[in-house]
Residue, then its C-alpha position, 0 to 999 in steps of 0.5 A: m500500500n502506498n503511504l505517500s499522500v503528496t508526491v512532487n517530481n522535478i516540478s519547474k515553473s517560470y514567469p516572464n521575469a523570474l524562475a519560481l520553481d527550479n526542479v523541485s522534488f519531495d514527498v509527504k507521507k499520509s498523516e504527516l505535518f509537512g512544512i515548506i519553509g522559506p522566505d517570501g519570493g522563495g516559490k512556496t505560493s507557486l508550488f501550492r498553486i500547482l498542488t491545488t490545481l490552480l496553476l500548471p507547471d512548466s515541467g515535472t509531475a505532482t500527485l495528491e492521494g495518487l491523483d495527477c494534479v493536471k489530469d485529475y484536477k476535478k477529483i483533487r479539488n474534492l479531497i483537498g482543503y486549501m487556505p490561500g495566503r490572502f484571506s479569500l472568504y466573502q467579507d460581506l457574508s457572516v461567519e456562519e454564511n461563509l461556512k454554510f456556503f463552503a459546506t454546500i459547494f462540497g455537498t455537505t452540511i455544517e452539522e454533518n462535519y461539525d465534530l471535525i471543526k468543533d474545536i476551532y469553530q467554537q471559538i468564533e461561534p459567538f460571532k457567527t452573525r458578524p461579517a467575515g471582513k469585520l473579524s480580527g486576524g486570528m478570528k479570520q484565520k480560524l474561519a478560513l480553516s473551518c471553511a477549508m475543513i468543513h468537507k472533511p478533506e484528506v489533505l489540508i494545504l495552508d499557504e502562510p496561514t499565520t503571516g500577520v497574526d499575533a503570537v498568541s493566535r499563531k501558537e493556538f493555530w499550530e495547536m489546532l493543526k497538531r490536533l487535526n494532524l492526530a485525527g489523521i489528516t495530511i497537512l502541508v503548510s508553508t511559513p516564513y517563520m523558522d520557529e514554526a519549522i520545528l513544529c513540523d514532522r518534516v520540512a523542506l527548506i526552499q530558497g529561490g525556487k530550489i529545495l536546500s534540504t528535506d528532513t526532520p527539523q532536528n536532522i537538518v539542524n544536526t547537519f550544521g557541523k560548525i562551532l557556533f558562537s554568540v557575540k554581543t557588545n555595546n555597539i551591534h553595528k560596529l561589531m558586525n563591521d568588525l567581524n566582517e573585516w576579520s580574516n577568521t570570520g566564516s560567517a556572521y549573522l545578526f540575530g536580534q541583539q547578538i551576532h551568530l558567528t562561525l570561524s574559518n579557523e576552528s582552532l580559535n576559541e572565545k578568547d581569540i574573538i575577545d582579543y580581536l574585538t578588544q583590539k578593535e576597541s569594543s567594550d562589554i564583550k560577551v562571547e559564548k558557544i551556543k547550539a545552532g538552530i534551524e535558522d542558522t542551518f538555513m543561512s548556512l545552506m543558503t550561503k553554500q547554494h550561493h557559492e555552488 
């Protein structure tokens, strides 16, 4: 029995001024929570539009539940739930009217599949007569997810569902996804937020239309393979310039009020960094070894891709 829910084989897509997807391949297992992680313009939306049968690839093939995304587009539209990046529900219809409309399109009713959306919908039910356009970001997101789920899809495809939503709503949303995932629904979600990557079973890191790596978040982090330092001083901009000028710097990236540093000469240590920065007349220097996160690995893979 095939345990794959989604397969993508060598998909490419170009627009007049840009290559959106460059020979992209990966697969998603049944009941997996799979993340496509990357910055804006990385190719995530084009990929999802192909998988949801809204866009034709230039080359390559993709299947959902064994159905071809081009040939079997009508069947695919019945078995997926899609939440596009932009809020795309009817702004002037009420919460309940939107949900009824989507249930009717798929030949079902709110009552028939209420159990599936209950956890999510109960939170917005008190506002069921409010026009969808008048909801807050977090509420819109819950309504859009309810509408995408009301016909009990086998695969849920969510394009940057938490962009522009506050931190509490983001956390709640991911808890909802985990519950849906435990109910056996395959979920494919894209996000530019690296902290959401670690919540997925597996992820594909995408940049410039190319997949940099596909694995569990932990396995991806384990490939980092360099000693990483956190460096802070009282002047972060001067610090960045000084480290960029240093011949022993491998990479230096700004993370909030600190810089994550790798050295090209791995025999050097914290003392050597402090000695160099002291010569450069920095003060309040703090240097410590830290564990790499997924964002560090992503930066490292991007740099490697750039040099190849």
